[in-house]
C-alpha positions in Angstrom: 71.0 -143.8 62.2 68.4 -142.4 64.8 67.8 -144.5 67.8 64.3 -145.6 68.9 62.4 -142.8 70.8 62.0 -144.8 74.0 63.6 -147.3 76.3 60.5 -149.0 77.6 56.7 -148.9 77.3 54.2 -149.6 80.0 50.9 -148.7 81.7 51.2 -145.6 83.9 47.7 -146.3 85.1 44.8 -148.6 84.1 41.2 -147.5 83.9 38.3 -149.1 85.9 40.7 -150.9 88.3 40.3 -150.4 92.0 43.6 -149.1 93.5 45.0 -149.9 97.0 44.0 -146.4 98.2 40.3 -147.2 97.4 40.1 -145.0 94.3 39.1 -146.1 90.8 40.3 -144.1 87.8 37.6 -144.0 85.1 38.2 -144.2 81.4 39.5 -140.9 79.8 40.0 -139.3 83.3 43.4 -138.1 82.1 42.6 -137.8 78.4 43.9 -134.2 78.4 47.3 -135.6 79.1 47.5 -137.4 75.7 50.8 -136.5 74.1 52.1 -134.8 77.2 55.7 -135.3 78.3 56.3 -135.5 82.0 59.4 -136.3 84.2 60.3 -139.9 85.0 61.1 -140.0 88.8 62.2 -142.6 91.3 59.6 -143.2 94.0 57.9 -139.8 93.7 61.0 -138.0 95.2 60.2 -134.5 94.0 62.8 -132.8 96.1 65.9 -134.6 94.8 67.3 -133.7 91.4 69.2 -137.0 91.2 65.8 -138.8 91.5 64.9 -137.6 88.0 65.6 -140.5 85.7 64.4 -139.2 82.4 61.0 -138.5 80.9 57.9 -140.3 79.5 55.5 -139.4 76.8 51.9 -140.2 77.7 49.3 -141.7 75.4 45.6 -141.9 76.3 44.0 -145.3 75.4 40.6 -146.9 76.3 42.4 -149.1 78.8 44.2 -146.2 80.6 47.4 -144.1 80.1 50.3 -145.7 78.3 53.7 -144.3 78.9 56.8 -144.4 76.6 59.8 -143.8 78.8 63.3 -142.6 77.9 66.1 -142.6 80.5 68.6 -139.8 80.8 72.4 -140.2 80.8 72.8 -139.5 84.5 74.2 -142.2 86.8 70.8 -142.7 88.4 69.1 -142.8 85.1 71.4 -145.4 83.7 71.2 -147.5 86.9 67.4 -147.4 86.7 67.6 -148.4 83.0 69.7 -151.5 84.0 67.1 -152.4 86.7 64.3 -152.2 84.2 66.1 -154.2 81.5 67.0 -156.8 84.1 63.4 -157.0 85.2 64.1 -156.0 88.8 61.7 -153.1 88.7 58.6 -153.2 86.6 55.9 -151.2 88.5 54.8 -147.7 87.5 52.9 -145.1 89.5 51.6 -141.6 88.7 51.4 -138.3 90.6 48.4 -136.2 89.5 46.7 -133.1 90.8 43.6 -131.0 89.8 41.6 -134.2 90.6 37.8 -134.3 90.3 36.0 -137.2 91.9 32.6 -138.7 92.1 32.7 -140.6 95.3 35.8 -142.9 95.0 35.8 -142.6 91.2 38.4 -140.2 89.6 36.8 -138.6 86.6 39.5 -135.9 85.8 43.0 -134.9 86.7 46.4 -133.8 85.4 49.4 -136.1 85.5 52.6 -134.3 86.8 55.1 -137.1 86.8 55.4 -140.9 86.4 57.5 -142.8 88.9 59.3 -146.1 88.9 58.3 -147.9 92.1 58.7 -151.2 93.8 55.0 -151.6 94.2 52.3 -149.3 92.8 48.8 -148.6 94.0 47.3 -149.6 90.7 47.9 -153.4 90.4 47.8 -153.3 86.5 50.3 -150.4 86.1 53.5 -152.0 85.0 56.1 -152.1 82.3 55.3 -154.5 79.6 57.8 -153.6 76.9 61.5 -153.0 77.3 63.8 -151.8 74.5 67.6 -152.0 74.9 69.7 -149.9 72.4 73.1 -151.1 71.3 76.0 -148.7 71.9 77.8 -149.6 68.7 77.8 -146.6 66.4 77.6 -148.8 63.4 74.6 -150.9 64.4 71.2 -150.4 65.8 70.2 -153.1 68.2 66.8 -153.6 69.8 66.0 -156.1 72.4 62.4 -157.0 73.5 62.2 -158.2 77.1 59.8 -161.2 77.2 61.6 -163.7 79.4 64.4 -164.2 76.8 66.3 -161.8 74.5 65.9 -161.7 70.8 68.5 -159.5 69.0 67.6 -157.6 65.8 70.7 -156.4 64.1 70.3 -153.8 61.4 73.2 -153.0 59.0 74.3 -149.5 58.3 72.9 -147.5 55.4 76.3 -147.6 53.5 77.2 -151.2 54.4 76.7 -154.4 52.5 73.4 -156.1 53.3 73.7 -159.0 55.8 71.9 -161.3 53.5 71.8 -161.0 49.8 68.5 -162.9 49.6 66.8 -160.3 51.9 68.2 -157.4 49.9 65.4 -155.1 48.5 66.1 -153.4 45.2 64.4 -150.3 44.0 65.0 -147.9 41.2 66.2 -144.3 41.9 64.9 -141.2 40.2 67.1 -141.9 37.2 65.8 -145.4 36.7 69.0 -147.0 37.9 68.6 -149.9 40.4 69.2 -148.8 43.9 70.1 -151.1 46.7 68.1 -150.7 49.9 68.9 -152.6 53.0 66.6 -154.2 55.6 67.4 -151.4 58.0 66.3 -148.8 55.5 62.9 -150.3 55.3 62.5 -150.7 59.1 63.4 -147.0 59.5 60.3 -146.2 57.5 58.1 -148.0 60.1 56.1 -146.1 62.7 56.7 -146.9 66.4 53.5 -149.0 66.4 54.6 -151.0 63.4 57.9 -151.7 65.0 56.2 -152.9 68.1 54.0 -155.3 66.1 57.1 -156.6 64.2 59.0 -157.2 67.4 56.1 -159.1 68.9 55.7 -161.3 65.8 59.4 -162.0 65.7 59.4 -162.8 69.4 56.6 -165.4 69.0 58.2 -167.0 66.0 61.6 -167.3 67.8 59.9 -168.8 70.8 58.3 -171.5 68.7 61.7 -172.2 67.1 63.4 -172.6 70.5 60.7 -174.9 71.7 61.1 -177.3 68.7 64.8 -177.1 69.0 64.7 -178.1 72.7 62.5 -181.1 71.9 65.1 -182.4 69.4 68.2 -181.8 71.6 69.3 -184.8 73.7 70.3 -184.0 77.3 74.0 -184.1 78.0 75.2 -186.8 80.5 77.6 -185.3 83.1 78.0 -188.4 85.3 77.2 -192.0 85.0 73.5 -192.6 86.0 72.9 -188.8 86.2 71.4 -186.6 83.5 71.1 -182.9 83.5 69.6 -180.6 81.0 71.5 -177.5 80.2 69.4 -174.4 79.5 71.2 -172.0 77.3 69.7 -168.7 76.2 69.4 -168.7 72.4 70.0 -165.5 70.4 68.9 -165.4 66.8 69.5 -162.9 64.1 66.2 -163.2 62.3 67.6 -161.9 59.1 70.1 -164.8 58.8 69.0 -167.9 56.8 68.8 -171.1 58.7 70.2 -174.3 57.1 66.8 -175.9 57.5 64.9 -173.5 55.4 61.6 -175.4 55.6 61.6 -175.3 59.4 62.8 -171.7 59.4 59.9 -170.6 57.1 57.4 -172.4 59.3 58.5 -171.0 62.7 60.0 -167.5 61.9 59.5 -164.5 59.8 62.0 -163.1 57.3 62.1 -159.4 56.6 60.3 -159.9 53.3 57.6 -161.9 55.0 57.0 -159.1 57.5 56.8 -156.5 54.7 54.3 -158.7 52.8 52.1 -159.1 55.9 52.0 -155.4 56.5 51.3 -154.6 52.9 48.6 -157.3 52.6 46.9 -156.2 55.8 45.4 -153.4 53.8 43.9 -155.9 51.4 42.6 -158.2 54.1 41.4 -155.3 56.2 43.0 -156.8 59.3 46.5 -157.4 60.4 45.3 -160.5 62.3 43.8 -162.0 59.1 47.0 -161.2 57.2 49.1 -163.0 59.8 46.8 -166.0 59.7 47.1 -166.1 55.9 50.9 -166.4 56.2 50.9 -169.5 58.4 51.4 -168.0 61.9 49.4 -170.0 64.4 48.4 -169.1 68.0 47.8 -165.5 67.1 45.8 -165.0 70.3 49.2 -164.4 72.0 49.8 -161.4 69.7 46.5 -159.6 69.9 44.6 -158.3 72.9 41.6 -160.1 74.4 38.1 -158.9 73.7 36.9 -156.1 75.9 33.4 -155.4 77.2 31.8 -152.2 76.1 30.4 -151.5 79.6 31.8 -152.2 83.0 28.4 -153.4 84.3 26.2 -155.9 82.4 23.2 -154.3 80.8 19.7 -155.5 81.7 17.6 -157.1 79.0 14.2 -155.7 80.1 10.9 -154.4 78.8 10.6 -150.7 78.0 10.4 -148.9 81.3 9.5 -145.4 80.3 5.8 -146.0 81.3 6.9 -147.1 84.8 8.6 -143.8 85.5 5.5 -142.0 84.1 3.1 -144.0 86.4 5.2 -143.8 89.6 5.8 -140.1 89.1 2.2 -139.3 88.3 0.3 -140.9 91.2 -0.6 -138.9 94.3 1.2 -139.8 97.5 0.1 -139.6 101.1 2.0 -140.3 104.3 -0.7 -142.7 105.5 -1.7 -146.0 104.0 -5.3 -146.5 105.2 -7.5 -144.6 102.7 -11.2 -144.0 103.2 -13.2 -142.5 100.4 -16.7 -141.2 101.2 -19.0 -139.9 98.4 -22.5 -138.4 98.4 -24.4 -139.3 95.3 -26.5 -136.2 94.4 -27.2 -137.2 90.8 -30.6 -138.7 91.5 -33.8 -136.7 91.0 -34.5 -136.8 94.7 -31.4 -134.6 95.3 -32.6 -131.9 92.9 -33.7 -128.5 94.2 -37.5 -128.1 93.9 -39.9 -125.3 93.1 -42.4 -124.3 95.8 -46.2 -123.7 95.5 -47.9 -121.8 98.3 -49.6 -124.1 100.7 -47.7 -127.3 99.5 -45.5 -129.5 101.8 -41.8 -129.0 101.3 -40.0 -132.3 100.6 -36.6 -133.0 102.1 -33.6 -133.7 99.8 -32.6 -137.4 99.7 -29.2 -138.7 98.7 -27.1 -141.7 99.5 -23.5 -142.0 100.9 -20.9 -144.2 99.3 -17.9 -145.3 101.3 -14.8 -147.3 100.4 -11.7 -148.2 102.6 -8.4 -149.4 101.2 -5.8 -150.9 103.5 -2.0 -151.5 102.7 -0.2 -154.6 101.5 3.5 -155.6 101.3 5.2 -155.9 97.9 8.7 -157.3 98.0 11.6 -158.7 95.9 14.2 -161.0 97.4 17.6 -162.0 96.0 20.6 -164.0 97.1 24.1 -164.7 95.9 27.0 -166.9 97.1 29.6 -164.9 98.9 32.3 -166.6 96.9 30.8 -165.2 93.7 30.6 -161.7 95.2 34.3 -161.9 96.2 35.5 -163.4 92.9 33.7 -160.9 90.6 36.1 -157.9 90.5 35.2 -156.4 87.1 32.2 -154.5 88.5 30.2 -154.1 91.7 27.9 -157.0 91.5 26.1 -156.1 94.7 25.2 -152.6 93.3 24.0 -154.2 90.1 21.7 -156.6 92.1 20.2 -153.8 94.1 19.6 -151.7 91.0 17.8 -154.6 89.3 15.7 -155.2 92.4 14.5 -151.6 92.6 13.7 -151.6 88.8 11.6 -154.7 89.1 9.8 -153.5 92.3 8.8 -150.2 90.6 7.5 -152.1 87.5 5.4 -154.5 89.6 3.7 -151.7 91.5 3.1 -149.7 88.3 1.6 -152.8 86.7 -0.6 -153.4 89.8 -1.9 -149.8 89.5 -2.9 -150.0 85.9 -4.0 -153.5 85.2 -3.2 -155.7 88.2 -0.3 -158.1 88.4 -2.0 -160.8 86.3 -1.4 -163.6 88.7 -4.4 -165.9 89.6 -6.2 -165.4 92.9 -4.7 -168.8 94.1 -1.1 -167.6 93.7 0.7 -166.9 97.0 2.7 -164.1 95.1 -0.4 -162.2 93.9 -0.7 -158.6 95.0 -4.2 -158.3 96.6 -6.4 -156.2 94.4 -8.3 -155.0 97.5 -5.2 -153.3 98.7 -3.7 -151.9 95.4 -6.8 -151.5 93.3 -6.2 -151.9 89.5 -7.7 -149.1 87.4 -8.7 -151.6 84.7 -11.0 -153.7 86.9 -12.1 -151.1 89.3 -15.8 -150.5 90.0 -18.0 -148.6 87.5 -18.2 -145.7 90.0 -14.5 -145.0 89.4 -13.6 -146.5 86.0 -16.0 -145.9 83.0 -16.1 -148.8 80.5 -16.0 -147.9 76.8 -16.5 -151.1 74.8 -15.8 -150.5 71.1 -17.4 -153.0 68.7 -15.3 -154.2 65.8 -16.0 -156.7 63.1 -14.1 -160.0 63.2 -12.6 -159.2 59.8 -12.0 -155.5 60.4 -8.8 -154.0 58.9 -6.2 -152.2 60.9 -7.5 -148.9 59.7 -11.0 -149.8 60.6 -9.9 -150.8 64.1 -7.9 -147.6 64.5 -10.8 -145.4 63.4 -13.2 -147.1 65.8 -10.8 -146.7 68.7 -10.2 -143.0 68.0 -14.0 -142.3 67.7 -14.6 -144.3 70.9 -12.0 -142.4 72.9 -13.4 -139.1 71.9 -17.0 -140.2 72.7 -16.0 -141.5 76.1 -14.9 -138.1 77.3 -18.5 -137.1 77.5 -18.8 -138.8 80.9 -15.2 -138.2 82.2 -15.0 -136.3 85.5 -11.3 -136.7 86.4 -9.0 -133.9 87.4 -7.6 -131.9 84.6 -6.1 -133.3 81.4 -5.7 -137.1 81.3 -3.0 -139.4 79.9 -3.8 -142.1 77.4 -2.0 -145.4 78.3 -2.2 -147.5 75.2 -1.0 -150.8 73.9 1.9 -150.6 71.4 -0.2 -152.4 68.7 -3.1 -150.0 68.8 -0.8 -146.9 68.9 0.9 -148.2 65.7 -2.4 -148.7 64.0 -3.6 -145.2 64.8 -0.3 -143.7 63.6 -0.5 -145.6 60.3 -4.1 -144.6 59.6 -4.5 -143.3 56.1 -7.0 -141.0 54.4 -8.7 -141.9 51.1 -5.7 -140.6 49.2 -3.3 -142.9 50.9 -1.7 -140.2 53.1 -0.9 -140.7 56.8 -3.4 -138.7 58.8 -1.4 -138.6 62.1 2.3 -138.6 61.1 3.4 -137.6 64.6 2.3 -138.7 68.1 1.7 -135.0 68.9 -1.0 -134.7 66.2 -2.7 -137.9 67.4 -2.6 -136.6 71.0 -4.3 -133.4 70.0 -7.1 -135.3 68.1 -7.7 -137.5 71.2 -7.8 -134.5 73.6 -5.3 -136.0 76.0 -2.2 -134.6 77.7 0.1 -137.3 76.5 0.2 -140.8 75.0 2.2 -143.5 76.7 2.9 -146.9 75.2 2.6 -149.7 77.8 4.0 -153.1 76.6 2.5 -155.1 79.6 -1.0 -154.2 78.4 -0.5 -156.2 75.2 -2.9 -159.2 74.9 -4.8 -158.6 78.1 -8.5 -159.7 78.0 -11.3 -160.2 80.4 -14.9 -161.6 80.3 -17.7 -159.2 81.2 -21.3 -160.6 81.1 -20.1 -163.5 79.0 -18.4 -161.3 76.4 -14.6 -161.3 75.9 -13.1 -157.8 75.9 -9.6 -156.9 74.8 -7.9 -154.0 76.6 -6.4 -151.4 74.2 -6.1 -148.3 76.5 -6.6 -146.6 79.8 -7.3 -142.9 80.1 -6.7 -141.4 83.5 -5.1 -138.5 85.3 -3.0 -140.4 87.9 -3.3 -137.5 90.3 -6.7 -139.0 91.0 -5.0 -142.3 92.1 -3.5 -142.3 95.6 -0.6 -144.3 96.9 -0.4 -144.3 100.6 2.4 -145.5 102.9 2.8 -145.1 106.7 6.1 -144.0 108.2 8.4 -146.9 107.9 6.4 -148.3 104.9 8.5 -146.5 102.3 10.8 -148.5 100.0 13.4 -150.2 102.2 16.4 -152.3 101.3 17.8 -155.0 103.7 20.8 -157.3 103.4 22.1 -160.1 105.6 24.5 -163.0 105.6 23.5 -166.7 105.9 26.3 -168.4 107.9 25.0 -171.9 107.1 25.0 -171.5 103.4 27.7 -168.8 103.0 25.2 -166.6 101.1 24.6 -162.9 100.9 20.8 -162.2 100.9 19.0 -159.0 99.9 15.4 -157.9 100.3 13.7 -154.8 99.0 10.1 -154.1 100.0 7.4 -151.5 100.6 4.1 -151.6 102.3 1.5 -149.4 100.7 -2.1 -149.1 99.5 -3.5 -147.7 96.2 -6.8 -146.7 94.8 -8.7 -144.2 92.7 -10.2 -141.5 94.9 -12.4 -139.7 92.5 -15.5 -141.1 90.8 -15.6 -141.4 87.0 -11.9 -140.4 86.8 -10.8 -143.2 84.4 -11.9 -144.5 81.1 -11.3 -148.1 80.1 -11.1 -148.6 76.3 -11.7 -152.1 75.2 -12.6 -153.8 71.9 -15.3 -156.4 71.5 -15.6 -158.6 68.4 -19.2 -158.2 67.2 
């Protein structure tokens, strides 16, 4: 009978675990080594032939690289095998080359050998499964090392079965009954199935031993002194216990194991099949749940519009912005015809001036140092800094388009004289297009009115180049669902709608939803802003760019973080924005 293909199994390396050398091996960094066989060496001694103990077969998994090791017949190999079986050595380490790194993260490499070591760099690289093969030619014996030894004895193919009740009978090709032993069936198992069977048997025997220990009275050695004797218990799981009810409750017979594996197909889960057969505490047999990402994902609003706004505005290296305009639209500024003998009248026009000064926008965060130290699954500080930058950018983009929405009495309000919102800017810069809709207007009627109003508003637009239409998600949906008289969608793509509206692009902005204001006693609902953001200037002096600070509070044992910028913002070109609003009339 063939022996098992390996002497032990264990993690050669684990993914997303920081090693003692500062490196972190990422998932699938060694995926090209899957199925590869490499030497098993003692302590990375490459120059000593006697240090080669055998070989391992590598298997790439989500958690890292798993290694199935087989010792050779050399004196050093057998000695190492004894150390592993005895539990004296349990750490594994890899030697790899052709490494590719991103900072301290290893993203690719080739494993050349796996070593048994006293202490490895990766704290989670260790042997977690030891198989000891019996040397008796007539028996195959496997021992799973889990703190105690459970012996599985399999009879020869040509011997009588150990237990008549566990004998499986099948018919041969001639229809005659053919006796098949337990060992015959186990030989048909894959390595993975054998491992699952060994684990289930181990747990069942452990429960049996615990109940047996509770019933056993301690032996009294001397008068007044009691001492419990702990004796390793070895069970042949295919022998029938006299107490059949207790045995059925706390262990698995061969036929039970076969039933569980067969019915796993029907249940769709090996776990559910085990539960259906009365095995409790199955959490010991199955791995714990794993997170899909190493860093928690943020639950946030859509941020695509933020990148569009922050990337579209014009930037200057100074924060105090002065805009001066000469209004030459009046009749007094027109050129005039001359009649001989008449007095020539001078041109008259007024100057308009606006100055915008900077303000500070910040976000502050803190965290107990104990929590920073205890969280080892991911870099919590990097996550906090990322969140702070995301929210800072969103707040500035919000202030540019509509203002931050806080009341004037709020200490946290971004002053609208320093970062001027396009929505509420003066009529010299932002043209107001109020679209009247009936109180009972349908979605199609509202969409048609909005499209017509946007096209009409471009008559007075004087901004730079093609403009972008920043629109509420609700109005964008209504325009895309607009149907003709035959019930067909008119604008079945955003591109077709963009062409009809004569804009460069259409950007949905969730924070504009539900915004209203009162103008001359009439309530207006914001549905869109049309602007080329190159006409909006963001200015920051040297040192006023986005800066990140961190510090430590000795009194409260807290890490504190601050991200801030000092800047100004305003439209710099007259009639460069169109504000589209609806009025119920």
